[in-house]
LUMMARTI-147469 format. One line per 2 residues: number of its first residue (from 1); their letters; for each residue x, y, z of C-alpha. Coordinates in Angstrom, 3 decimals. Layout:
BEGIN
NUM = A = X Y Z ~ ...
***
This chain:
BEGIN
1 = MS = 82.485 105.745 103.701 ~ 86.280 105.388 103.815
3 = IT = 89.227 105.114 106.125 ~ 91.528 108.142 105.868
5 = NT = 95.154 107.360 105.070 ~ 97.151 109.030 107.811
7 = DS = 100.682 108.136 106.768 ~ 103.215 110.950 106.991
9 = TT = 103.860 111.335 103.260 ~ 100.162 111.761 102.499
11 = QL = 99.717 114.316 105.261 ~ 102.831 116.200 104.171
13 = AF = 101.896 116.024 100.477 ~ 98.526 117.651 101.123
15 = SM = 100.155 120.376 103.220 ~ 102.854 121.079 100.626
17 = SE = 100.278 121.213 97.830 ~ 98.169 123.722 99.707
19 = NP = 101.181 125.734 100.962 ~ 103.836 125.649 98.220
21 = GV = 107.261 126.906 99.236 ~ 106.719 126.975 102.997
23 = YA = 108.735 123.841 103.821 ~ 112.492 123.812 104.359
25 = VL = 114.397 120.539 104.015 ~ 117.225 119.699 106.434
27 = LG = 119.540 117.048 104.988 ~ 122.171 115.087 106.902
29 = SG = 124.746 112.543 105.771 ~ 122.195 109.705 105.700
31 = VS = 120.593 111.156 102.559 ~ 123.831 110.771 100.601
33 = RS = 124.488 107.272 101.903 ~ 122.907 105.405 98.966
35 = AG = 125.203 107.332 96.599 ~ 128.209 105.686 98.192
37 = IP = 129.119 108.776 100.224 ~ 130.343 107.436 103.569
39 = TG = 128.745 108.593 106.810 ~ 130.734 110.308 109.522
41 = WE = 131.123 106.967 111.370 ~ 132.376 105.209 108.251
43 = IT = 134.867 108.005 107.660 ~ 135.891 107.703 111.311
45 = LE = 136.640 103.970 110.917 ~ 138.603 104.637 107.738
47 = LI = 140.612 107.368 109.487 ~ 141.382 104.916 112.297
49 = RR = 142.525 102.360 109.720 ~ 144.804 104.856 107.963
51 = AG = 146.277 106.065 111.241 ~ 146.764 102.493 112.495
53 = IA = 148.494 101.297 109.329 ~ 150.720 104.390 109.335
55 = AG = 151.666 103.563 112.924 ~ 152.641 100.012 111.931
57 = AG = 149.628 98.209 113.413 ~ 148.978 96.204 110.246
59 = EQ = 145.488 95.169 109.126 ~ 142.923 94.568 111.879
61 = DD = 139.676 92.602 111.774 ~ 137.977 95.224 113.917
63 = WH = 139.531 98.670 113.801 ~ 136.999 100.051 116.267
65 = RW = 137.976 97.499 118.901 ~ 141.657 98.085 118.183
67 = YV = 141.269 101.819 118.738 ~ 139.398 101.347 122.018
69 = EQ = 142.069 98.927 123.245 ~ 144.849 101.356 122.302
71 = RD = 143.255 104.578 123.598 ~ 140.892 103.292 126.269
73 = QQ = 138.177 105.568 124.817 ~ 135.639 105.606 122.012
75 = PN = 136.803 107.085 118.692 ~ 135.578 110.550 117.777
77 = YS = 135.451 111.784 114.186 ~ 136.408 115.335 115.122
79 = TL = 139.293 114.258 117.370 ~ 140.744 111.936 114.752
81 = LE = 140.563 114.591 112.057 ~ 142.353 117.054 114.315
83 = EL = 145.076 114.485 114.992 ~ 145.605 113.602 111.322
85 = AS = 145.454 117.142 109.926 ~ 146.387 120.243 111.840
87 = TP = 145.071 122.852 109.395 ~ 141.643 123.369 107.787
89 = KE = 143.196 123.014 104.327 ~ 144.631 119.594 105.195
91 = RQ = 141.313 118.510 106.677 ~ 139.537 119.688 103.511
93 = AI = 141.825 117.531 101.369 ~ 141.072 114.452 103.465
95 = IE = 137.319 115.009 103.232 ~ 137.482 115.587 99.462
97 = SF = 139.033 112.167 98.975 ~ 135.884 110.613 100.444
99 = LK = 133.406 112.726 98.459 ~ 134.773 113.259 94.968
101 = PS = 133.955 110.339 92.616 ~ 136.693 108.571 90.690
103 = ED = 136.159 107.574 87.068 ~ 135.334 104.016 88.126
105 = ER = 132.817 105.304 90.676 ~ 131.171 107.491 88.055
107 = EQ = 130.762 104.503 85.759 ~ 129.132 102.597 88.634
109 = GL = 126.796 105.495 89.386 ~ 128.423 106.155 92.762
111 = KL = 128.843 109.536 94.469 ~ 126.217 110.973 92.120
113 = PT = 122.793 112.435 93.060 ~ 120.485 109.849 94.635
115 = PA = 116.761 109.366 93.942 ~ 116.151 111.432 97.093
117 = HR = 118.214 114.341 95.764 ~ 116.425 114.158 92.407
119 = AI = 112.977 114.006 94.027 ~ 113.809 117.083 96.132
121 = AD = 115.047 118.818 92.973 ~ 111.677 118.088 91.333
123 = LV = 109.891 119.576 94.359 ~ 112.061 122.687 94.015
125 = KT = 111.305 122.942 90.299 ~ 107.551 122.803 90.951
127 = GH = 107.843 125.476 93.645 ~ 106.991 123.257 96.605
129 = VR = 110.426 123.596 98.267 ~ 112.605 126.721 98.254
131 = VI = 114.998 126.276 101.177 ~ 117.468 123.440 101.743
133 = IT = 119.689 123.268 104.815 ~ 122.432 120.652 104.833
135 = TN = 125.277 119.509 107.027 ~ 126.857 117.709 104.052
137 = FD = 130.006 118.866 102.297 ~ 129.124 117.120 99.026
139 = RL = 127.508 118.787 96.020 ~ 124.945 116.114 95.203
141 = ME = 122.006 118.423 95.909 ~ 123.382 121.203 93.750
143 = NA = 124.089 118.780 90.904 ~ 120.561 117.335 91.059
145 = LR = 119.104 120.838 90.882 ~ 121.246 121.792 87.905
147 = DV = 120.129 118.625 86.127 ~ 116.539 119.973 86.193
149 = GI = 117.593 123.478 85.168 ~ 117.699 125.130 88.602
151 = EP = 120.734 127.216 89.556 ~ 120.554 127.466 93.350
153 = TV = 121.884 130.199 95.558 ~ 124.508 128.380 97.644
155 = VS = 125.789 129.799 100.925 ~ 128.566 127.848 102.627
157 = SA = 130.365 130.575 104.607 ~ 129.763 133.940 106.243
159 = DG = 131.502 135.634 103.303 ~ 129.244 133.791 100.878
161 = FA = 126.187 134.950 102.806 ~ 127.190 138.577 102.462
163 = GA = 127.263 138.412 98.683 ~ 124.376 135.985 98.142
165 = EP = 120.957 136.747 96.727 ~ 118.465 137.330 99.567
167 = LT = 116.372 134.368 100.691 ~ 113.099 135.966 99.610
169 = HT = 114.335 136.593 96.059 ~ 115.706 133.168 95.162
171 = NC = 113.973 130.108 93.706 ~ 116.204 127.828 95.747
173 = YI = 118.426 128.707 98.681 ~ 120.938 126.123 99.924
175 = LK = 122.579 126.767 103.280 ~ 125.605 124.485 103.733
177 = LH = 126.152 124.810 107.457 ~ 129.435 122.899 107.576
179 = GD = 130.828 124.339 104.371 ~ 131.666 122.875 100.962
181 = FK = 134.353 120.251 100.377 ~ 136.006 122.535 97.796
183 = DA = 136.402 125.246 100.433 ~ 139.159 124.913 103.015
185 = RI = 136.929 126.563 105.635 ~ 134.750 123.489 106.152
187 = LN = 133.668 122.774 109.729 ~ 134.569 119.342 111.100
189 = TD = 135.693 119.359 114.692 ~ 133.590 119.689 117.841
191 = SE = 135.050 123.107 118.517 ~ 134.293 124.236 114.968
193 = LS = 130.723 122.959 115.241 ~ 130.031 124.404 118.690
195 = EY = 128.797 127.680 117.221 ~ 127.984 129.168 113.824
197 = PL = 128.704 132.598 112.423 ~ 126.174 135.117 113.680
199 = VF = 124.692 135.542 110.201 ~ 124.040 131.770 110.055
201 = DG = 122.342 131.847 113.446 ~ 120.126 134.709 112.336
203 = LL = 119.199 132.947 109.107 ~ 118.427 129.692 110.911
205 = DR = 116.266 131.524 113.437 ~ 114.243 132.991 110.599
207 = IF = 113.901 129.675 108.708 ~ 112.925 127.644 111.763
209 = DE = 110.380 130.278 112.731 ~ 108.792 130.918 109.314
211 = FG = 109.028 127.542 107.557 ~ 107.842 124.021 108.107
213 = LI = 110.714 121.555 108.432 ~ 111.491 118.161 106.892
215 = VA = 114.484 116.495 108.574 ~ 116.158 113.563 106.827
217 = GW = 119.453 111.762 107.311 ~ 120.522 113.766 110.382
219 = SG = 120.896 112.071 113.751 ~ 120.361 115.177 115.847
221 = EW = 123.195 114.041 118.102 ~ 126.448 115.900 117.592
223 = DR = 126.010 119.272 115.935 ~ 125.642 121.519 118.966
225 = AL = 125.100 124.742 117.029 ~ 122.337 123.254 114.879
227 = RA = 120.661 121.659 117.885 ~ 120.745 124.989 119.679
229 = AI = 119.178 126.762 116.701 ~ 116.261 124.310 116.625
231 = LR = 115.735 124.441 120.385 ~ 115.670 128.224 120.541
233 = AP = 113.122 128.559 117.710 ~ 110.096 130.130 119.439
235 = NR = 107.379 129.457 116.873 ~ 106.043 126.669 114.656
237 = RY = 103.987 128.231 111.884 ~ 103.931 124.982 109.892
239 = SS = 104.332 121.310 110.747 ~ 107.646 119.504 111.039
241 = FW = 108.430 115.961 109.857 ~ 111.401 113.893 111.043
243 = LT = 112.351 110.958 108.840 ~ 113.535 107.852 110.686
245 = RG = 113.760 104.095 110.173 ~ 113.141 103.295 113.827
247 = KL = 113.363 104.648 117.342 ~ 115.188 107.952 117.722
249 = SE = 117.919 108.640 120.255 ~ 117.067 110.572 123.386
251 = RA = 118.762 113.725 122.079 ~ 116.964 113.553 118.737
253 = QE = 113.663 112.923 120.511 ~ 114.235 116.139 122.454
255 = LV = 114.277 118.060 119.161 ~ 111.198 116.218 117.872
257 = SH = 109.295 117.049 121.050 ~ 110.338 120.702 120.928
259 = RK = 109.162 121.095 117.321 ~ 106.121 118.865 117.962
261 = AN = 107.271 117.083 114.826 ~ 105.551 114.187 113.095
263 = MA = 107.544 110.961 112.918 ~ 107.920 109.861 109.292
265 = IA = 108.766 106.156 109.202 ~ 110.416 105.015 105.962
267 = PD = 113.115 102.491 105.032 ~ 115.324 105.212 103.547
269 = AD = 115.370 108.774 102.249 ~ 115.103 107.655 98.618
271 = TF = 111.788 105.897 99.257 ~ 110.400 108.734 101.362
273 = FQ = 111.168 111.602 98.993 ~ 110.228 109.680 95.845
275 = TL = 106.855 108.814 97.397 ~ 106.367 112.373 98.632
277 = NA = 107.201 113.813 95.206 ~ 104.810 111.415 93.470
279 = KV = 101.951 112.306 95.825 ~ 102.518 116.052 95.538
281 = ST = 102.710 115.732 91.760 ~ 99.514 113.685 91.639
283 = IT = 97.560 116.123 93.822 ~ 98.805 119.041 91.735
285 = QF = 98.023 117.277 88.464 ~ 94.404 116.732 89.448
287 = RQ = 94.217 120.257 90.872 ~ 91.970 119.148 93.697
289 = PN = 93.125 120.684 96.984 ~ 90.561 118.531 98.832
291 = LS = 91.412 115.315 96.989 ~ 90.593 112.446 99.347
293 = SV = 93.288 110.035 100.478 ~ 91.499 107.189 98.671
295 = EL = 91.468 109.160 95.424 ~ 95.156 109.887 95.941
297 = TV = 95.881 106.169 96.318 ~ 93.967 105.432 93.110
299 = SL = 95.745 108.220 91.225 ~ 99.137 107.004 92.424
301 = AK = 98.313 103.486 91.276 ~ 97.510 104.794 87.794
303 = RY = 100.731 106.779 87.755 ~ 102.847 103.809 88.820
305 = LS = 101.152 101.410 86.391 ~ 101.893 103.727 83.470
307 = KP = 105.628 102.964 83.419 ~ 107.542 99.731 84.163
309 = EY = 110.211 101.619 86.116 ~ 107.615 102.406 88.810
311 = RI = 107.064 98.735 89.633 ~ 108.850 98.915 92.978
313 = QF = 106.885 102.002 93.998 ~ 103.652 100.275 92.983
315 = DD = 104.505 97.182 95.032 ~ 105.249 99.434 98.013
317 = LV = 101.941 101.248 97.528 ~ 100.010 97.969 97.566
319 = AN = 101.958 96.698 100.587 ~ 101.194 99.896 102.501
321 = EV = 97.495 99.678 101.660 ~ 97.358 96.022 102.750
323 = ER = 99.028 96.892 106.041 ~ 96.667 99.810 106.582
325 = AT = 93.604 97.723 105.781 ~ 94.609 94.796 107.991
327 = TH = 95.353 97.190 110.852 ~ 91.822 98.589 110.634
329 = LA = 90.356 95.107 110.215 ~ 92.295 93.513 113.092
331 = EM = 89.680 94.252 115.754 ~ 86.877 92.636 113.728
333 = YN = 89.037 89.756 112.495 ~ 89.972 88.906 116.104
335 = SD = 86.445 89.204 117.478 ~ 84.058 86.365 118.248
337 = GD = 81.100 88.586 117.411 ~ 80.102 89.057 121.023
339 = QP = 80.457 92.846 121.016 ~ 77.452 95.128 120.502
341 = GE = 76.544 95.837 116.908 ~ 74.336 94.721 114.080
343 = FR = 75.099 93.079 110.775 ~ 74.731 96.480 109.090
345 = DW = 77.480 97.954 111.273 ~ 79.808 95.069 110.474
347 = VL = 79.265 95.481 106.733 ~ 79.862 99.234 106.798
349 = RY = 83.048 98.901 108.824 ~ 84.408 96.204 106.532
351 = EA = 83.594 98.303 103.471 ~ 85.260 101.390 104.931
353 = AS = 88.489 99.511 105.635 ~ 88.461 97.719 102.268
355 = EP = 87.551 100.565 99.920 ~ 91.104 101.789 99.110
357 = LA = 92.300 98.265 98.296 ~ 89.179 97.352 96.322
359 = RL = 89.379 100.508 94.221 ~ 93.105 100.033 93.712
361 = AG = 92.381 96.461 92.588 ~ 89.929 97.766 89.999
363 = VV = 92.618 100.047 88.560 ~ 95.028 97.103 88.436
365 = GR = 92.447 95.014 86.597 ~ 91.888 97.740 84.032
367 = WG = 95.519 98.725 83.379 ~ 97.743 96.120 85.040
369 = SQ = 99.732 93.149 83.765 ~ 100.674 89.622 84.826
371 = HE = 103.060 90.987 87.470 ~ 100.226 92.845 89.182
373 = HH = 97.901 89.859 88.672 ~ 100.057 87.741 90.960
375 = LM = 100.248 90.617 93.419 ~ 96.448 90.854 93.604
377 = LE = 96.217 87.124 94.279 ~ 98.630 87.591 97.195
379 = VI = 96.514 90.447 98.551 ~ 93.321 88.366 98.436
381 = QT = 95.039 85.410 100.110 ~ 96.445 87.685 102.832
383 = LL = 93.007 89.101 103.648 ~ 91.467 85.636 103.700
385 = SK = 94.214 84.196 105.900 ~ 93.847 86.958 108.472
387 = GY = 90.074 86.612 108.415 ~ 90.320 82.859 108.925
389 = AR = 92.751 83.114 111.832 ~ 89.904 83.115 114.370
391 = RA = 86.799 81.046 113.653 ~ 84.821 81.153 116.897
393 = GD = 81.607 82.947 117.790 ~ 78.530 84.128 115.906
395 = RD = 78.105 82.417 112.525 ~ 77.247 85.552 110.536
397 = WI = 80.217 87.337 112.105 ~ 82.546 84.463 111.179
399 = EL = 81.401 84.169 107.580 ~ 81.485 87.912 107.021
401 = KR = 85.220 87.921 107.778 ~ 85.779 86.904 104.153
403 = YP = 83.961 90.051 102.960 ~ 87.089 92.287 102.641
405 = AA = 88.812 89.664 100.470 ~ 85.624 89.323 98.428
407 = LV = 85.450 93.087 97.866 ~ 89.018 93.123 96.528
409 = FY = 88.191 90.075 94.390 ~ 85.116 91.861 92.971
411 = GY = 87.011 95.111 92.434 ~ 89.774 93.336 90.551
413 = GL = 87.244 91.281 88.600 ~ 85.353 94.408 87.554
415 = GL = 88.586 95.976 86.312 ~ 89.454 92.853 84.319
417 = TR = 85.942 92.765 82.898 ~ 86.131 96.427 81.862
419 = AG = 89.508 95.836 80.175 ~ 88.270 92.724 78.363
421 = RL = 91.030 90.687 80.037 ~ 88.824 87.617 80.125
423 = SD = 91.670 85.094 80.221 ~ 93.037 86.794 83.340
425 = LY = 89.516 86.913 84.797 ~ 89.108 83.187 84.189
427 = AL = 92.517 82.548 85.800 ~ 91.464 84.661 88.794
429 = ME = 88.306 82.637 89.322 ~ 90.177 79.358 88.843
431 = HP = 93.033 80.245 91.184 ~ 93.251 77.726 94.046
433 = IA = 93.223 79.362 97.446 ~ 93.266 77.965 100.979
435 = NQ = 89.888 78.198 102.718 ~ 89.170 78.160 106.458
437 = TS = 89.925 74.428 106.665 ~ 93.157 74.864 104.663
439 = VR = 91.647 73.007 101.708 ~ 92.584 74.618 98.401
441 = IP = 89.528 75.464 96.310 ~ 88.954 77.852 93.375
443 = LI = 88.461 81.487 94.315 ~ 85.093 81.566 92.583
445 = EE = 83.724 78.969 95.011 ~ 85.103 80.737 98.051
447 = LS = 84.278 84.360 97.249 ~ 81.515 84.568 94.656
449 = PY = 78.591 86.798 95.734 ~ 76.291 83.781 95.352
451 = YL = 78.300 81.764 97.841 ~ 78.697 84.645 100.292
453 = ED = 74.942 85.231 100.472 ~ 74.356 81.519 100.996
455 = LT = 76.681 81.647 104.013 ~ 75.264 84.713 105.726
457 = GS = 71.663 84.431 104.528 ~ 69.716 86.830 102.353
459 = QA = 67.822 88.277 105.325 ~ 71.077 89.610 106.761
461 = WE = 71.693 91.708 103.661 ~ 68.134 92.979 103.663
463 = SL = 68.828 94.375 107.144 ~ 71.186 96.986 105.659
465 = DS = 68.158 99.282 105.350 ~ 69.539 100.891 102.193
467 = CT = 67.290 102.525 99.652 ~ 68.340 99.965 97.044
469 = SR = 69.979 97.031 98.830 ~ 67.731 93.988 99.069
471 = SI = 70.500 91.427 98.603 ~ 74.270 91.206 98.444
473 = YD = 73.965 91.588 94.650 ~ 72.134 94.878 95.035
475 = RM = 74.736 95.942 97.580 ~ 77.568 95.205 95.159
477 = AE = 75.805 97.065 92.362 ~ 75.293 99.955 94.776
479 = IL = 78.843 100.446 96.092 ~ 81.145 98.652 93.637
481 = AP = 79.495 100.092 90.564 ~ 78.722 103.824 90.823
483 = AW = 80.691 104.505 94.017 ~ 83.943 102.566 93.604
485 = ST = 84.409 101.875 89.885 ~ 84.342 105.418 88.509
487 = SF = 88.142 105.525 88.590 ~ 88.454 102.717 86.029
489 = AG = 85.041 102.168 84.421 ~ 85.379 105.157 82.100
491 = VS = 82.319 105.755 79.918 ~ 80.793 102.371 80.719
493 = DP = 77.671 102.103 82.834 ~ 79.114 100.896 86.184
495 = TQ = 75.951 98.978 87.140 ~ 75.911 97.142 83.827
497 = LY = 79.628 96.424 84.292 ~ 78.845 94.743 87.618
499 = ER = 76.009 92.720 86.062 ~ 78.346 91.508 83.330
501 = FE = 80.918 90.454 85.949 ~ 78.196 88.669 87.923
503 = LF = 77.189 86.795 84.769 ~ 80.771 85.569 84.296
505 = CL = 80.801 84.426 87.941 ~ 77.603 82.449 87.335
507 = LQ = 79.038 80.787 84.227 ~ 82.092 79.704 86.172
509 = LF = 80.048 78.399 89.084 ~ 78.060 76.255 86.638
511 = KY = 81.324 74.492 85.877 ~ 81.869 73.549 89.531
513 = RE = 78.234 72.569 89.988 ~ 78.709 70.244 87.029
515 = VN = 76.077 71.960 84.929 ~ 77.476 70.555 81.681
517 = EE = 75.803 70.574 78.273 ~ 73.779 67.458 79.062
519 = SL = 72.461 68.673 82.414 ~ 71.845 72.147 80.984
521 = TD = 69.746 70.626 78.190 ~ 67.804 68.589 80.728
523 = AI = 67.132 71.659 82.898 ~ 65.879 73.612 79.900
525 = QK = 63.546 70.826 78.836 ~ 62.111 70.509 82.364
527 = NQ = 61.700 74.316 82.737 ~ 64.131 74.290 85.666
529 = FR = 66.688 76.667 84.160 ~ 64.905 79.720 85.587
531 = HW = 65.566 78.491 89.134 ~ 69.309 78.321 88.453
533 = IH = 69.602 82.025 87.638 ~ 70.505 83.969 90.768
535 = GR = 71.723 87.443 91.640 ~ 70.682 90.490 89.676
537 = LG = 70.250 88.314 86.605 ~ 67.488 86.583 88.500
539 = TV = 65.756 89.761 89.685 ~ 66.536 92.456 87.110
541 = RA = 64.807 91.595 83.843 ~ 66.522 94.394 81.926
543 = AR = 69.913 92.913 82.808 ~ 68.873 89.474 81.533
545 = RR = 67.541 90.926 78.294 ~ 70.568 93.076 77.587
547 = LS = 73.164 90.417 78.295 ~ 71.336 87.581 76.548
549 = EE = 70.822 89.679 73.419 ~ 74.434 90.787 73.446
551 = MS = 75.736 87.248 73.871 ~ 73.532 85.938 71.097
553 = LE = 76.187 87.371 68.767 ~ 79.187 85.143 68.157
555 = EF = 81.617 88.087 68.307 ~ 80.764 88.540 71.990
557 = RA = 80.834 84.827 72.813 ~ 84.158 84.119 71.091
559 = PL = 86.349 85.851 73.746 ~ 84.515 83.895 76.456
561 = VT = 85.221 80.611 74.670 ~ 88.884 81.540 74.196
563 = AG = 89.221 82.380 77.887 ~ 87.636 79.064 78.940
565 = FG = 84.188 80.108 80.152 ~ 81.264 77.781 79.471
567 = FA = 83.563 74.748 79.278 ~ 85.303 76.610 76.406
569 = SD = 82.367 75.572 74.204 ~ 80.540 77.973 71.924
571 = AY = 77.684 75.465 71.621 ~ 77.274 75.448 75.409
573 = LK = 77.330 79.254 75.656 ~ 74.879 79.599 72.777
575 = MF = 72.476 77.217 74.504 ~ 72.903 79.041 77.838
577 = FE = 72.116 82.479 76.414 ~ 69.218 81.237 74.320
579 = AL = 67.727 79.798 77.504 ~ 68.351 83.116 79.266
581 = QR = 66.500 84.930 76.482 ~ 63.502 82.610 76.844
583 = VT = 63.414 83.180 80.600 ~ 63.367 86.929 79.952
585 = RF = 60.384 86.722 77.592 ~ 58.150 84.939 80.101
***
């Protein structure tokens, strides 16, 4: 049981994977912004500054305010350009000065293709995008495509359209609606942008009718001819996605409503297209058209963990999953337990909301590093804090609010166990974390399966009515092992992996219950040791036999001693496992 990830990039990635080449990308000036290419407003302010200085106004703190005071009207990019340059050639020269990089800018990486341009180029190379429409004069998109070996068909004028390769015969078709900065026929002014050549209108009509649309970096405000082309499109064969950082303007919303477009919320175009490209690539790599959203999250985590340069993307992936999980958990976290429902329903809902994070945590444990270790601790603390925010109502309901954090803790612990990262596992269990009374205690005391069953009661877990679940330990072996750990367990037996992790939890709990060498010896002599063995170790004889025989060998105990388990004493661990063997024989 899982919660489907419904974010726009996942939805779009699945659609693009199943329908390669049917999406057109519409790029506005915002996509080139991170390259240091100024937006139309920034160019407008610079044109005001140049005109003001030429007129003898001197430097101003606020050129916008100065212009309004002088003209008693708001500045307009098109009007200013017409005033400063009377011919298209002169206007082209002004625009080129803003777009062409100087040597210093090249050295700084400015006015060069952005991560968004390069991600789109990758999507073109893999056949997922064939048509790019842009209002930009720059050549960043063309340069990014050439860097990956794609020579696009570029149309920036009616004359260019007449001699260009047909749309259906090209691997990549770029339609530069406003022209190219190297061509004096670029379109800048309101009058120039009020209508397009007839061949452009016909091409746009075809694209908007036959292709899905991804809009990025365009405000939807000023280009009357482009707005008209979108509004007159009669059909929507494929979905549309409009990238935005926040609320759209009324005029842009009109276009979104007409296309019935999906709102794609992202901090910037670079993040959006890089994430989209990664998801499409991952789905294609696994060649599973019905790959679930949880599997996609796990696959992305593996991809991002494979190279240090993906650290930011990995952090974003985790942050998105935490936000998604806490959104789904909010209703239960904020409840007093007075709504209809049984313990079984609560458990299943918590597991559904937590599965993506718990499985991701397992991948991090298996292949992550210290950077991700600290990130996982933050995730667990976040889930606990939100669960502890409201502590009123039914006792079982209250105590079960720590279950999502526990599932992530177990998932991460299983991954660490599988990787043999025992020092990190010990540090995880030892990590002090604030409990419901804001007292900082070790994670192992707050979230161990032993402690969680003590809080809710064993009878509650028996009520799950599962074919195998008779306790929380059976439940963990049932879902965490075969169901959730396949993505990182590899050839290991997932159930045995869980039993090994549970054993390490028990060893660490002995430390906090002050079961030292002296008290352990006393318990063995009085035949009380058997009563201290809980969980699957206490009920599954085969697990006791296997683990005790394995740990009778020094080579298996040595890593535990090095990590700190069993009071970092080989003598203690040897005594513990010998006692476990004796319990198994009788």
